[in-house]
ROMARVO-207097 format. One record per residue (C-alpha): residue in one letter; z negated, y negated, x negated. Coordinates in nm, 4 decimals, decimal comma. Layout:
residues N
<r><type>A</type><pz>Z</pz><py>Y</py><px>X</px></r>
...
***
This chain:
residues 315
<r><type>X</type><pz>-10,5496</pz><py>-7,9611</py><px>-11,3036</px></r>
<r><type>X</type><pz>-10,6217</pz><py>-8,3328</py><px>-11,1932</px></r>
<r><type>X</type><pz>-10,8932</pz><py>-8,5809</py><px>-11,3871</px></r>
<r><type>X</type><pz>-10,9905</pz><py>-8,9193</py><px>-11,3459</px></r>
<r><type>X</type><pz>-11,2389</pz><py>-9,1128</py><px>-11,4038</px></r>
<r><type>X</type><pz>-11,5895</pz><py>-9,2249</py><px>-11,2728</px></r>
<r><type>X</type><pz>-11,9614</pz><py>-9,2438</py><px>-11,3730</px></r>
<r><type>X</type><pz>-12,2270</pz><py>-9,2177</py><px>-11,5544</px></r>
<r><type>X</type><pz>-12,1426</pz><py>-8,9207</py><px>-11,8990</px></r>
<r><type>X</type><pz>-12,1827</pz><py>-8,9899</py><px>-12,2695</px></r>
<r><type>X</type><pz>-11,8107</pz><py>-9,0897</py><px>-12,3812</px></r>
<r><type>X</type><pz>-11,6657</pz><py>-8,8498</py><px>-12,6929</px></r>
<r><type>X</type><pz>-11,4625</pz><py>-9,0728</py><px>-12,9594</px></r>
<r><type>X</type><pz>-11,1150</pz><py>-8,9191</py><px>-13,1051</px></r>
<r><type>X</type><pz>-10,8380</pz><py>-9,0552</py><px>-13,2078</px></r>
<r><type>X</type><pz>-10,7835</pz><py>-9,4060</py><px>-13,2262</px></r>
<r><type>X</type><pz>-10,4215</pz><py>-9,4021</py><px>-13,0605</px></r>
<r><type>X</type><pz>-10,4642</pz><py>-9,5880</py><px>-12,7082</px></r>
<r><type>X</type><pz>-10,3293</pz><py>-9,4100</py><px>-12,4120</px></r>
<r><type>X</type><pz>-10,3431</pz><py>-9,4839</py><px>-12,0181</px></r>
<r><type>X</type><pz>-10,6586</pz><py>-9,4218</py><px>-11,8296</px></r>
<r><type>X</type><pz>-10,5222</pz><py>-9,1892</py><px>-11,6069</px></r>
<r><type>X</type><pz>-10,5266</pz><py>-8,8391</py><px>-11,7373</px></r>
<r><type>X</type><pz>-10,3294</pz><py>-8,4985</py><px>-11,6143</px></r>
<r><type>X</type><pz>-10,4032</pz><py>-8,2128</py><px>-11,8047</px></r>
<r><type>X</type><pz>-10,2868</pz><py>-7,9021</py><px>-11,4682</px></r>
<r><type>X</type><pz>-10,0391</pz><py>-7,7689</py><px>-11,7113</px></r>
<r><type>X</type><pz>-10,2787</pz><py>-7,7775</py><px>-12,0175</px></r>
<r><type>X</type><pz>-10,5147</pz><py>-7,4987</py><px>-11,7790</px></r>
<r><type>X</type><pz>-10,2629</pz><py>-7,2957</py><px>-11,5498</px></r>
<r><type>X</type><pz>-10,1807</pz><py>-7,0411</py><px>-11,8179</px></r>
<r><type>X</type><pz>-10,0649</pz><py>-6,7068</py><px>-11,6553</px></r>
<r><type>X</type><pz>-10,3746</pz><py>-6,5497</py><px>-11,7635</px></r>
<r><type>X</type><pz>-10,6697</pz><py>-6,7764</py><px>-11,6977</px></r>
<r><type>X</type><pz>-10,8011</pz><py>-6,6435</py><px>-11,3997</px></r>
<r><type>X</type><pz>-10,7629</pz><py>-6,3063</py><px>-11,4128</px></r>
<r><type>X</type><pz>-11,0675</pz><py>-6,1082</py><px>-11,2886</px></r>
<r><type>X</type><pz>-11,2327</pz><py>-5,8759</py><px>-11,5756</px></r>
<r><type>X</type><pz>-11,0788</pz><py>-6,1543</py><px>-11,8252</px></r>
<r><type>X</type><pz>-11,2311</pz><py>-6,4465</py><px>-11,7549</px></r>
<r><type>X</type><pz>-11,4939</pz><py>-6,3543</py><px>-11,5202</px></r>
<r><type>X</type><pz>-11,6216</pz><py>-6,0467</py><px>-11,7985</px></r>
<r><type>X</type><pz>-11,5402</pz><py>-6,1310</py><px>-12,1187</px></r>
<r><type>X</type><pz>-11,6381</pz><py>-6,4703</py><px>-12,1900</px></r>
<r><type>X</type><pz>-11,5031</pz><py>-6,4907</py><px>-12,5502</px></r>
<r><type>X</type><pz>-11,1393</pz><py>-6,3309</py><px>-12,4182</px></r>
<r><type>X</type><pz>-11,1472</pz><py>-6,5768</py><px>-12,1082</px></r>
<r><type>X</type><pz>-11,1783</pz><py>-6,8841</py><px>-12,3903</px></r>
<r><type>X</type><pz>-10,8799</pz><py>-6,7704</py><px>-12,6189</px></r>
<r><type>X</type><pz>-10,6779</pz><py>-6,7293</py><px>-12,3296</px></r>
<r><type>X</type><pz>-10,7695</pz><py>-7,0793</py><px>-12,2352</px></r>
<r><type>X</type><pz>-10,7237</pz><py>-7,2921</py><px>-12,5624</px></r>
<r><type>X</type><pz>-10,3947</pz><py>-7,0388</py><px>-12,6087</px></r>
<r><type>X</type><pz>-10,2479</pz><py>-7,2034</py><px>-12,2774</px></r>
<r><type>X</type><pz>-10,3347</pz><py>-7,5522</py><px>-12,4599</px></r>
<r><type>X</type><pz>-10,1242</pz><py>-7,4849</py><px>-12,6698</px></r>
<r><type>X</type><pz>-9,8583</pz><py>-7,2470</py><px>-12,6206</px></r>
<r><type>X</type><pz>-9,7507</pz><py>-7,3459</py><px>-12,2244</px></r>
<r><type>X</type><pz>-9,6327</pz><py>-7,1415</py><px>-11,9901</px></r>
<r><type>X</type><pz>-9,2440</pz><py>-7,0420</py><px>-11,8685</px></r>
<r><type>X</type><pz>-9,0478</pz><py>-7,3205</py><px>-11,7382</px></r>
<r><type>X</type><pz>-8,7493</pz><py>-7,2332</py><px>-11,4592</px></r>
<r><type>X</type><pz>-8,5036</pz><py>-7,4730</py><px>-11,3494</px></r>
<r><type>X</type><pz>-8,3583</pz><py>-7,4902</py><px>-10,9736</px></r>
<r><type>X</type><pz>-7,9487</pz><py>-7,6886</py><px>-10,9752</px></r>
<r><type>X</type><pz>-7,6643</pz><py>-7,6680</py><px>-10,7735</px></r>
<r><type>X</type><pz>-7,4966</pz><py>-7,9305</py><px>-10,5723</px></r>
<r><type>X</type><pz>-7,4903</pz><py>-8,1505</py><px>-10,1986</px></r>
<r><type>X</type><pz>-7,1680</pz><py>-8,1467</py><px>-10,0121</px></r>
<r><type>X</type><pz>-7,1024</pz><py>-8,3069</py><px>-9,7095</px></r>
<r><type>X</type><pz>-7,0092</pz><py>-8,2409</py><px>-9,3404</px></r>
<r><type>X</type><pz>-6,6579</pz><py>-8,1743</py><px>-9,4881</px></r>
<r><type>X</type><pz>-6,7301</pz><py>-7,9605</py><px>-9,7781</px></r>
<r><type>X</type><pz>-6,6564</pz><py>-8,2345</py><px>-10,0026</px></r>
<r><type>X</type><pz>-6,8797</pz><py>-8,3466</py><px>-10,2773</px></r>
<r><type>X</type><pz>-7,1258</pz><py>-8,5582</py><px>-10,2163</px></r>
<r><type>X</type><pz>-7,2182</pz><py>-8,8372</py><px>-10,4672</px></r>
<r><type>X</type><pz>-7,5297</pz><py>-9,0718</py><px>-10,5116</px></r>
<r><type>X</type><pz>-7,7275</pz><py>-8,8330</py><px>-10,3134</px></r>
<r><type>X</type><pz>-8,1289</pz><py>-8,8773</py><px>-10,3643</px></r>
<r><type>X</type><pz>-8,3253</pz><py>-8,6260</py><px>-10,4192</px></r>
<r><type>X</type><pz>-8,7549</pz><py>-8,5514</py><px>-10,4363</px></r>
<r><type>X</type><pz>-8,9096</pz><py>-8,2318</py><px>-10,5557</px></r>
<r><type>X</type><pz>-9,2390</pz><py>-8,1446</py><px>-10,4524</px></r>
<r><type>X</type><pz>-9,4690</pz><py>-7,8910</py><px>-10,5511</px></r>
<r><type>X</type><pz>-9,6370</pz><py>-7,6834</py><px>-10,3532</px></r>
<r><type>X</type><pz>-9,9621</pz><py>-7,8816</py><px>-10,3481</px></r>
<r><type>X</type><pz>-9,6590</pz><py>-8,2103</py><px>-10,2600</px></r>
<r><type>X</type><pz>-9,7049</pz><py>-8,3237</py><px>-10,6282</px></r>
<r><type>X</type><pz>-9,4026</pz><py>-8,5464</py><px>-10,6604</px></r>
<r><type>X</type><pz>-9,2641</pz><py>-8,3407</py><px>-10,9570</px></r>
<r><type>X</type><pz>-8,8961</pz><py>-8,4966</py><px>-10,9919</px></r>
<r><type>X</type><pz>-8,6595</pz><py>-8,7404</py><px>-10,8851</px></r>
<r><type>X</type><pz>-8,2611</pz><py>-8,6820</py><px>-10,8802</px></r>
<r><type>X</type><pz>-7,9536</pz><py>-8,8165</py><px>-10,7999</px></r>
<r><type>X</type><pz>-7,5935</pz><py>-8,6130</py><px>-10,7172</px></r>
<r><type>X</type><pz>-7,2968</pz><py>-8,6767</py><px>-11,0024</px></r>
<r><type>X</type><pz>-6,9744</pz><py>-8,8088</py><px>-10,8620</px></r>
<r><type>X</type><pz>-6,9103</pz><py>-8,3760</py><px>-10,8473</px></r>
<r><type>X</type><pz>-7,2501</pz><py>-8,3588</py><px>-10,6623</px></r>
<r><type>X</type><pz>-7,4551</pz><py>-8,1945</py><px>-10,8548</px></r>
<r><type>X</type><pz>-7,8026</pz><py>-8,2194</py><px>-10,9143</px></r>
<r><type>X</type><pz>-8,0678</pz><py>-8,0572</py><px>-11,2061</px></r>
<r><type>X</type><pz>-8,4433</pz><py>-7,9913</py><px>-11,2552</px></r>
<r><type>X</type><pz>-8,5511</pz><py>-7,8412</py><px>-11,5380</px></r>
<r><type>X</type><pz>-8,8520</pz><py>-7,7447</py><px>-11,7433</px></r>
<r><type>X</type><pz>-9,0375</pz><py>-7,6188</py><px>-11,3782</px></r>
<r><type>X</type><pz>-9,3520</pz><py>-7,4531</py><px>-11,3570</px></r>
<r><type>X</type><pz>-9,3154</pz><py>-7,1068</py><px>-11,1556</px></r>
<r><type>X</type><pz>-9,4736</pz><py>-7,1787</py><px>-10,7708</px></r>
<r><type>X</type><pz>-9,3055</pz><py>-7,3122</py><px>-10,4722</px></r>
<r><type>X</type><pz>-9,0999</pz><py>-7,5763</py><px>-10,3962</px></r>
<r><type>X</type><pz>-8,9639</pz><py>-7,8726</py><px>-10,1443</px></r>
<r><type>X</type><pz>-8,6606</pz><py>-8,0546</py><px>-10,2200</px></r>
<r><type>X</type><pz>-8,5893</pz><py>-8,3368</py><px>-9,9882</px></r>
<r><type>X</type><pz>-8,2016</pz><py>-8,4481</py><px>-9,9632</px></r>
<r><type>X</type><pz>-8,1041</pz><py>-8,8496</py><px>-9,8690</px></r>
<r><type>X</type><pz>-7,7204</pz><py>-8,9140</py><px>-9,8538</px></r>
<r><type>X</type><pz>-7,5814</pz><py>-9,2284</py><px>-9,7169</px></r>
<r><type>X</type><pz>-7,5049</pz><py>-9,2446</py><px>-9,3567</px></r>
<r><type>X</type><pz>-7,8103</pz><py>-9,0900</py><px>-9,2200</px></r>
<r><type>X</type><pz>-7,7830</pz><py>-8,7919</py><px>-9,4196</px></r>
<r><type>X</type><pz>-8,1084</pz><py>-8,5359</py><px>-9,5032</px></r>
<r><type>X</type><pz>-8,2492</pz><py>-8,2341</py><px>-9,5476</px></r>
<r><type>X</type><pz>-8,5570</pz><py>-8,0329</py><px>-9,6854</px></r>
<r><type>X</type><pz>-8,5518</pz><py>-7,7328</py><px>-9,8339</px></r>
<r><type>X</type><pz>-8,8237</pz><py>-7,4685</py><px>-9,9495</px></r>
<r><type>X</type><pz>-8,7364</pz><py>-7,3178</py><px>-10,3201</px></r>
<r><type>X</type><pz>-8,9210</pz><py>-7,0122</py><px>-10,4477</px></r>
<r><type>X</type><pz>-8,9276</pz><py>-7,0500</py><px>-10,8533</px></r>
<r><type>X</type><pz>-9,1867</pz><py>-6,7676</py><px>-10,8905</px></r>
<r><type>X</type><pz>-8,9333</pz><py>-6,5138</py><px>-10,9671</px></r>
<r><type>X</type><pz>-8,7116</pz><py>-6,7230</py><px>-11,1826</px></r>
<r><type>X</type><pz>-8,4453</pz><py>-6,9582</py><px>-11,1951</px></r>
<r><type>X</type><pz>-8,2642</pz><py>-7,0985</py><px>-10,8641</px></r>
<r><type>X</type><pz>-7,9171</pz><py>-7,2187</py><px>-10,9629</px></r>
<r><type>X</type><pz>-7,5979</pz><py>-7,2593</py><px>-10,8263</px></r>
<r><type>X</type><pz>-7,7314</pz><py>-7,3999</py><px>-10,4286</px></r>
<r><type>X</type><pz>-7,5402</pz><py>-7,5737</py><px>-10,2120</px></r>
<r><type>X</type><pz>-7,6817</pz><py>-7,7712</py><px>-9,9854</px></r>
<r><type>X</type><pz>-7,4995</pz><py>-7,9468</py><px>-9,6735</px></r>
<r><type>X</type><pz>-7,7541</pz><py>-8,2070</py><px>-9,5172</px></r>
<r><type>X</type><pz>-7,6961</pz><py>-8,2623</py><px>-9,1534</px></r>
<r><type>X</type><pz>-7,6332</pz><py>-8,6098</py><px>-9,0103</px></r>
<r><type>X</type><pz>-7,8425</pz><py>-8,7971</py><px>-8,7891</px></r>
<r><type>X</type><pz>-7,8219</pz><py>-9,2247</py><px>-8,8453</px></r>
<r><type>X</type><pz>-8,1566</pz><py>-9,2437</py><px>-8,5950</px></r>
<r><type>X</type><pz>-8,3760</pz><py>-9,0911</py><px>-8,8400</px></r>
<r><type>X</type><pz>-8,5017</pz><py>-9,3118</py><px>-9,0700</px></r>
<r><type>X</type><pz>-8,5085</pz><py>-9,2061</py><px>-9,4324</px></r>
<r><type>X</type><pz>-8,8219</pz><py>-9,2619</py><px>-9,6390</px></r>
<r><type>X</type><pz>-8,9185</pz><py>-9,3825</py><px>-9,9807</px></r>
<r><type>X</type><pz>-9,2635</pz><py>-9,4457</py><px>-10,0973</px></r>
<r><type>X</type><pz>-9,3637</pz><py>-9,6432</py><px>-10,4258</px></r>
<r><type>X</type><pz>-9,7226</pz><py>-9,6738</py><px>-10,5437</px></r>
<r><type>X</type><pz>-9,9468</pz><py>-9,9012</py><px>-10,6672</px></r>
<r><type>X</type><pz>-10,2898</pz><py>-9,9773</py><px>-10,7399</px></r>
<r><type>X</type><pz>-10,4909</pz><py>-9,9003</py><px>-10,4322</px></r>
<r><type>X</type><pz>-10,1619</pz><py>-9,9126</py><px>-10,2859</px></r>
<r><type>X</type><pz>-9,8638</pz><py>-9,7009</py><px>-10,0915</px></r>
<r><type>X</type><pz>-9,5320</pz><py>-9,9099</py><px>-10,0231</px></r>
<r><type>X</type><pz>-9,2997</pz><py>-9,7239</py><px>-9,7804</px></r>
<r><type>X</type><pz>-8,9724</pz><py>-9,8662</py><px>-9,7061</px></r>
<r><type>X</type><pz>-8,6972</pz><py>-9,7181</py><px>-9,4760</px></r>
<r><type>X</type><pz>-8,3298</pz><py>-9,8321</py><px>-9,3929</px></r>
<r><type>X</type><pz>-8,3131</pz><py>-10,0098</py><px>-9,0655</px></r>
<r><type>X</type><pz>-8,1975</pz><py>-9,8176</py><px>-8,7579</px></r>
<r><type>X</type><pz>-7,9383</pz><py>-9,9297</py><px>-8,5240</px></r>
<r><type>X</type><pz>-8,1225</pz><py>-10,0701</py><px>-8,1635</px></r>
<r><type>X</type><pz>-8,4275</pz><py>-9,9828</py><px>-8,3102</px></r>
<r><type>X</type><pz>-8,7227</pz><py>-10,1966</py><px>-8,1388</px></r>
<r><type>X</type><pz>-9,0228</pz><py>-10,0634</py><px>-8,3722</px></r>
<r><type>X</type><pz>-9,1436</pz><py>-9,8100</py><px>-8,5685</px></r>
<r><type>X</type><pz>-9,4520</pz><py>-9,5792</py><px>-8,5755</px></r>
<r><type>X</type><pz>-9,5848</pz><py>-9,4902</py><px>-8,8961</px></r>
<r><type>X</type><pz>-9,7623</pz><py>-9,1557</py><px>-8,9513</px></r>
<r><type>X</type><pz>-10,0156</pz><py>-9,0369</py><px>-9,1956</px></r>
<r><type>X</type><pz>-10,1131</pz><py>-8,6701</py><px>-9,2002</px></r>
<r><type>X</type><pz>-9,9190</pz><py>-8,6208</py><px>-8,8701</px></r>
<r><type>X</type><pz>-10,1891</pz><py>-8,9362</py><px>-8,7048</px></r>
<r><type>X</type><pz>-10,0190</pz><py>-9,2250</py><px>-8,6134</px></r>
<r><type>X</type><pz>-10,1839</pz><py>-9,5003</py><px>-8,7253</px></r>
<r><type>X</type><pz>-9,9146</pz><py>-9,8514</py><px>-8,7120</px></r>
<r><type>X</type><pz>-9,6282</pz><py>-9,9519</py><px>-8,5578</px></r>
<r><type>X</type><pz>-9,4569</pz><py>-10,2241</py><px>-8,7312</px></r>
<r><type>X</type><pz>-9,1226</pz><py>-10,4321</py><px>-8,6142</px></r>
<r><type>X</type><pz>-9,0043</pz><py>-10,4279</py><px>-9,0265</px></r>
<r><type>X</type><pz>-8,8454</pz><py>-10,1396</py><px>-9,2055</px></r>
<r><type>X</type><pz>-9,1953</pz><py>-10,1638</py><px>-9,4531</px></r>
<r><type>X</type><pz>-9,5238</pz><py>-10,0960</py><px>-9,4059</px></r>
<r><type>X</type><pz>-9,8583</pz><py>-10,1257</py><px>-9,6850</px></r>
<r><type>X</type><pz>-10,0988</pz><py>-9,8764</py><px>-9,6613</px></r>
<r><type>X</type><pz>-10,4108</pz><py>-10,0250</py><px>-9,8704</px></r>
<r><type>X</type><pz>-10,6413</pz><py>-9,6920</py><px>-9,9368</px></r>
<r><type>X</type><pz>-10,7638</pz><py>-9,6014</py><px>-10,2933</px></r>
<r><type>X</type><pz>-10,5715</pz><py>-9,4248</py><px>-10,6083</px></r>
<r><type>X</type><pz>-10,5827</pz><py>-9,0666</py><px>-10,6783</px></r>
<r><type>X</type><pz>-10,5958</pz><py>-8,9065</py><px>-10,3571</px></r>
<r><type>X</type><pz>-10,2411</pz><py>-8,7868</py><px>-10,1628</px></r>
<r><type>X</type><pz>-10,1172</pz><py>-8,8270</py><px>-9,8043</px></r>
<r><type>X</type><pz>-9,8209</pz><py>-8,7173</py><px>-9,6095</px></r>
<r><type>X</type><pz>-9,5986</pz><py>-8,9705</py><px>-9,4241</px></r>
<r><type>X</type><pz>-9,3533</pz><py>-8,9979</py><px>-9,1157</px></r>
<r><type>X</type><pz>-9,1577</pz><py>-9,2802</py><px>-8,9507</px></r>
<r><type>X</type><pz>-8,9969</pz><py>-9,2635</py><px>-8,6761</px></r>
<r><type>X</type><pz>-8,8349</pz><py>-9,5313</py><px>-8,4469</px></r>
<r><type>X</type><pz>-8,8518</pz><py>-9,6303</py><px>-8,0504</px></r>
<r><type>X</type><pz>-8,5604</pz><py>-9,7572</py><px>-7,9539</px></r>
<r><type>X</type><pz>-8,4740</pz><py>-10,0706</py><px>-7,6789</px></r>
<r><type>X</type><pz>-8,4866</pz><py>-9,8202</py><px>-7,4559</px></r>
<r><type>X</type><pz>-8,8294</pz><py>-9,6833</py><px>-7,4633</px></r>
<r><type>X</type><pz>-8,7198</pz><py>-9,3417</py><px>-7,6894</px></r>
<r><type>X</type><pz>-8,8500</pz><py>-9,2393</py><px>-7,9929</px></r>
<r><type>X</type><pz>-8,5948</pz><py>-9,0493</py><px>-8,2378</px></r>
<r><type>X</type><pz>-8,6429</pz><py>-8,7755</py><px>-8,4759</px></r>
<r><type>X</type><pz>-8,9270</pz><py>-8,8420</py><px>-8,7267</px></r>
<r><type>X</type><pz>-8,8296</pz><py>-8,8672</py><px>-9,0752</px></r>
<r><type>X</type><pz>-8,9036</pz><py>-8,6149</py><px>-9,3702</px></r>
<r><type>X</type><pz>-9,2502</pz><py>-8,5938</py><px>-9,4732</px></r>
<r><type>X</type><pz>-9,2905</pz><py>-8,7747</py><px>-9,8177</px></r>
<r><type>X</type><pz>-9,6176</pz><py>-8,7650</py><px>-10,0090</px></r>
<r><type>X</type><pz>-9,7472</pz><py>-9,0436</py><px>-10,1360</px></r>
<r><type>X</type><pz>-10,0640</pz><py>-9,1241</py><px>-10,3934</px></r>
<r><type>X</type><pz>-10,2410</pz><py>-9,4520</py><px>-10,4706</px></r>
<r><type>X</type><pz>-10,2365</pz><py>-9,5652</py><px>-10,8488</px></r>
<r><type>X</type><pz>-10,6096</pz><py>-9,6239</py><px>-11,0642</px></r>
<r><type>X</type><pz>-10,6677</pz><py>-9,9606</py><px>-11,1853</px></r>
<r><type>X</type><pz>-10,6152</pz><py>-9,9924</py><px>-11,5869</px></r>
<r><type>X</type><pz>-10,8547</pz><py>-9,9822</py><px>-11,8119</px></r>
<r><type>X</type><pz>-11,0729</pz><py>-10,2867</py><px>-11,8226</px></r>
<r><type>X</type><pz>-11,1734</pz><py>-10,5630</py><px>-12,0483</px></r>
<r><type>X</type><pz>-10,8718</pz><py>-10,5136</py><px>-12,2874</px></r>
<r><type>X</type><pz>-10,9336</pz><py>-10,6817</py><px>-12,6543</px></r>
<r><type>X</type><pz>-10,7429</pz><py>-10,6874</py><px>-12,9902</px></r>
<r><type>X</type><pz>-10,8470</pz><py>-10,6464</py><px>-13,3038</px></r>
<r><type>X</type><pz>-10,6331</pz><py>-10,7525</py><px>-13,6693</px></r>
<r><type>X</type><pz>-10,6440</pz><py>-10,6371</py><px>-13,9650</px></r>
<r><type>X</type><pz>-10,4416</pz><py>-10,6892</py><px>-14,2167</px></r>
<r><type>X</type><pz>-10,1824</pz><py>-10,4503</py><px>-14,0897</px></r>
<r><type>X</type><pz>-10,2726</pz><py>-10,3187</py><px>-13,8957</px></r>
<r><type>X</type><pz>-10,3794</pz><py>-10,3875</py><px>-13,4742</px></r>
<r><type>X</type><pz>-10,6272</pz><py>-10,1840</py><px>-13,3047</px></r>
<r><type>X</type><pz>-10,7178</pz><py>-10,2120</py><px>-12,8951</px></r>
<r><type>X</type><pz>-11,0230</pz><py>-10,2051</py><px>-12,7142</px></r>
<r><type>X</type><pz>-11,1210</pz><py>-10,1010</py><px>-12,3565</px></r>
<r><type>X</type><pz>-11,4004</pz><py>-10,0473</py><px>-12,1673</px></r>
<r><type>X</type><pz>-11,4463</pz><py>-9,6145</py><px>-12,1645</px></r>
<r><type>X</type><pz>-11,3563</pz><py>-9,4051</py><px>-11,8963</px></r>
<r><type>X</type><pz>-11,6713</pz><py>-9,2000</py><px>-11,8791</px></r>
<r><type>X</type><pz>-11,6500</pz><py>-8,9044</py><px>-11,6737</px></r>
<r><type>X</type><pz>-11,3969</pz><py>-8,7353</py><px>-11,5170</px></r>
<r><type>X</type><pz>-11,3393</pz><py>-8,4180</py><px>-11,2363</px></r>
<r><type>X</type><pz>-11,1431</pz><py>-8,1516</py><px>-11,3144</px></r>
<r><type>X</type><pz>-11,0026</pz><py>-8,0392</py><px>-10,9838</px></r>
<r><type>X</type><pz>-10,9052</pz><py>-7,6123</py><px>-11,0444</px></r>
<r><type>X</type><pz>-10,7943</pz><py>-7,3411</py><px>-10,8506</px></r>
<r><type>X</type><pz>-10,7159</pz><py>-7,0076</py><px>-10,9603</px></r>
<r><type>X</type><pz>-10,4468</pz><py>-6,8152</py><px>-10,9915</px></r>
<r><type>X</type><pz>-10,3577</pz><py>-6,6620</py><px>-10,5983</px></r>
<r><type>X</type><pz>-10,5701</pz><py>-6,8905</py><px>-10,4447</px></r>
<r><type>X</type><pz>-10,8907</pz><py>-6,6311</py><px>-10,5215</px></r>
<r><type>X</type><pz>-11,2091</pz><py>-6,6312</py><px>-10,6838</px></r>
<r><type>X</type><pz>-11,1956</pz><py>-7,0721</py><px>-10,6929</px></r>
<r><type>X</type><pz>-11,6191</pz><py>-7,0206</py><px>-10,7185</px></r>
<r><type>X</type><pz>-11,6775</pz><py>-6,8019</py><px>-10,9903</px></r>
<r><type>X</type><pz>-11,3630</pz><py>-7,0074</py><px>-11,1578</px></r>
<r><type>X</type><pz>-11,5567</pz><py>-7,2956</py><px>-11,2018</px></r>
<r><type>X</type><pz>-11,8670</pz><py>-7,1870</py><px>-11,2522</px></r>
<r><type>X</type><pz>-11,6879</pz><py>-7,0020</py><px>-11,5522</px></r>
<r><type>X</type><pz>-11,5255</pz><py>-7,3099</py><px>-11,6462</px></r>
<r><type>X</type><pz>-11,8297</pz><py>-7,5288</py><px>-11,6256</px></r>
<r><type>X</type><pz>-11,9648</pz><py>-7,2801</py><px>-11,8545</px></r>
<r><type>X</type><pz>-11,7169</pz><py>-7,3487</py><px>-12,1238</px></r>
<r><type>X</type><pz>-11,6646</pz><py>-7,7220</py><px>-12,0435</px></r>
<r><type>X</type><pz>-11,7911</pz><py>-7,8309</py><px>-12,3771</px></r>
<r><type>X</type><pz>-11,5247</pz><py>-7,5644</py><px>-12,6115</px></r>
<r><type>X</type><pz>-11,2739</pz><py>-7,7221</py><px>-12,3598</px></r>
<r><type>X</type><pz>-11,3253</pz><py>-8,0395</py><px>-12,4298</px></r>
<r><type>X</type><pz>-11,2908</pz><py>-8,0313</py><px>-12,7776</px></r>
<r><type>X</type><pz>-10,9794</pz><py>-7,8132</py><px>-12,7330</px></r>
<r><type>X</type><pz>-10,8612</pz><py>-8,1077</py><px>-12,5232</px></r>
<r><type>X</type><pz>-10,9605</pz><py>-8,3736</py><px>-12,7575</px></r>
<r><type>X</type><pz>-10,7044</pz><py>-8,2557</py><px>-12,9572</px></r>
<r><type>X</type><pz>-10,4227</pz><py>-8,2246</py><px>-12,7222</px></r>
<r><type>X</type><pz>-10,4904</pz><py>-8,6062</py><px>-12,6068</px></r>
<r><type>X</type><pz>-10,4535</pz><py>-8,9427</py><px>-12,7578</px></r>
<r><type>X</type><pz>-10,7564</pz><py>-9,1771</py><px>-12,6475</px></r>
<r><type>X</type><pz>-11,0230</pz><py>-9,3336</py><px>-12,8071</px></r>
<r><type>X</type><pz>-11,3051</pz><py>-9,1584</py><px>-12,5650</px></r>
<r><type>X</type><pz>-11,2772</pz><py>-8,8141</py><px>-12,3800</px></r>
<r><type>X</type><pz>-11,4484</pz><py>-8,8366</py><px>-12,0696</px></r>
<r><type>X</type><pz>-11,7420</pz><py>-8,5961</py><px>-11,9926</px></r>
<r><type>X</type><pz>-11,5055</pz><py>-8,2842</py><px>-11,7641</px></r>
<r><type>X</type><pz>-11,6943</pz><py>-8,1599</py><px>-11,4142</px></r>
<r><type>X</type><pz>-11,5529</pz><py>-7,8778</py><px>-11,2455</px></r>
<r><type>X</type><pz>-11,5351</pz><py>-7,8821</py><px>-10,8630</px></r>
<r><type>X</type><pz>-11,2708</pz><py>-7,6808</py><px>-10,6449</px></r>
<r><type>X</type><pz>-10,9527</pz><py>-7,7705</py><px>-10,5537</px></r>
<r><type>X</type><pz>-10,8766</pz><py>-7,7627</py><px>-10,1924</px></r>
<r><type>X</type><pz>-10,5654</pz><py>-7,9724</py><px>-10,1647</px></r>
<r><type>X</type><pz>-10,3190</pz><py>-7,6836</py><px>-10,1005</px></r>
<r><type>X</type><pz>-10,5146</pz><py>-7,5705</py><px>-9,8194</px></r>
<r><type>X</type><pz>-10,5255</pz><py>-7,9028</py><px>-9,7217</px></r>
<r><type>X</type><pz>-10,1535</pz><py>-7,9509</py><px>-9,7447</px></r>
<r><type>X</type><pz>-10,0682</pz><py>-7,6413</py><px>-9,5455</px></r>
<r><type>X</type><pz>-10,2554</pz><py>-7,7581</py><px>-9,2768</px></r>
<r><type>X</type><pz>-10,0490</pz><py>-8,1197</py><px>-9,2665</px></r>
<r><type>X</type><pz>-9,7670</pz><py>-7,9140</py><px>-9,2866</px></r>
<r><type>X</type><pz>-9,8167</pz><py>-7,7045</py><px>-9,0311</px></r>
<r><type>X</type><pz>-9,9740</pz><py>-7,9812</py><px>-8,7618</px></r>
<r><type>X</type><pz>-9,6427</pz><py>-8,1622</py><px>-8,8867</px></r>
<r><type>X</type><pz>-9,3999</pz><py>-7,8705</py><px>-8,8185</px></r>
<r><type>X</type><pz>-9,5851</pz><py>-7,7832</py><px>-8,5285</px></r>
<r><type>X</type><pz>-9,5281</pz><py>-8,1717</py><px>-8,3291</px></r>
<r><type>X</type><pz>-9,1358</pz><py>-8,1709</py><px>-8,3797</px></r>
***
């Protein structure tokens, strides 16, 4: 689940330790038994027990590890790796060591995309299925294309910064957002002004001096940040310093059952027990005010899959 602030709700006071205004509780709510029929849909008490167990104990995690080699089979050092969940959320980043090795730990069961970037134009996009257990001993051999940009994404408040290295003989660069051309620039950088919270797919291709277009970059996903809490003040009393800020008064929780079915029933049931879920969250999240939670169906998986198919069809 993803949660973020919005208007019109009554804040619920909990622990006084300040934290960031943005909440992310997807991992709390994705216990393997929460959404199975004949539990949450038929037996409310059982559903609540499963939900609270998920909040307290979490779930099984797995590992992805291996090494990257160059075209001659030699260890590839300082290779940059970006790991995305199936919903295109960036879950981890790493660089290979001097032996070309990499390691991602404590990953939830899911399908992942691993983008690999080496020096001199080496790149690779690898699909990894982690639903059945650890995936270890991978040997990745990226291909080389010096005319293909290698994109880096930086998230800022209401802004996504896209950067890449200059391409030899490149006249201009085409920026694609969700498989749609949005701009052409002459420098290897682009700033996309956008609201916080929404994830977008980005690609870049090069237009050369002779008018020909190069291959699009690997797809990278970016999400702008929300602004921090406003009107922060401090109060000093003896040996204690207290922070105060405007409350985040409302939150949306985007949910999807395991397997992607019965979303509407899941939303109805979670809404029914929202007051108990909020109470359970108050014991797990340190915030001065906990937002009221409103549950809605999460369509980001379907949207991400649609965009990925469009991108693949246009390569």
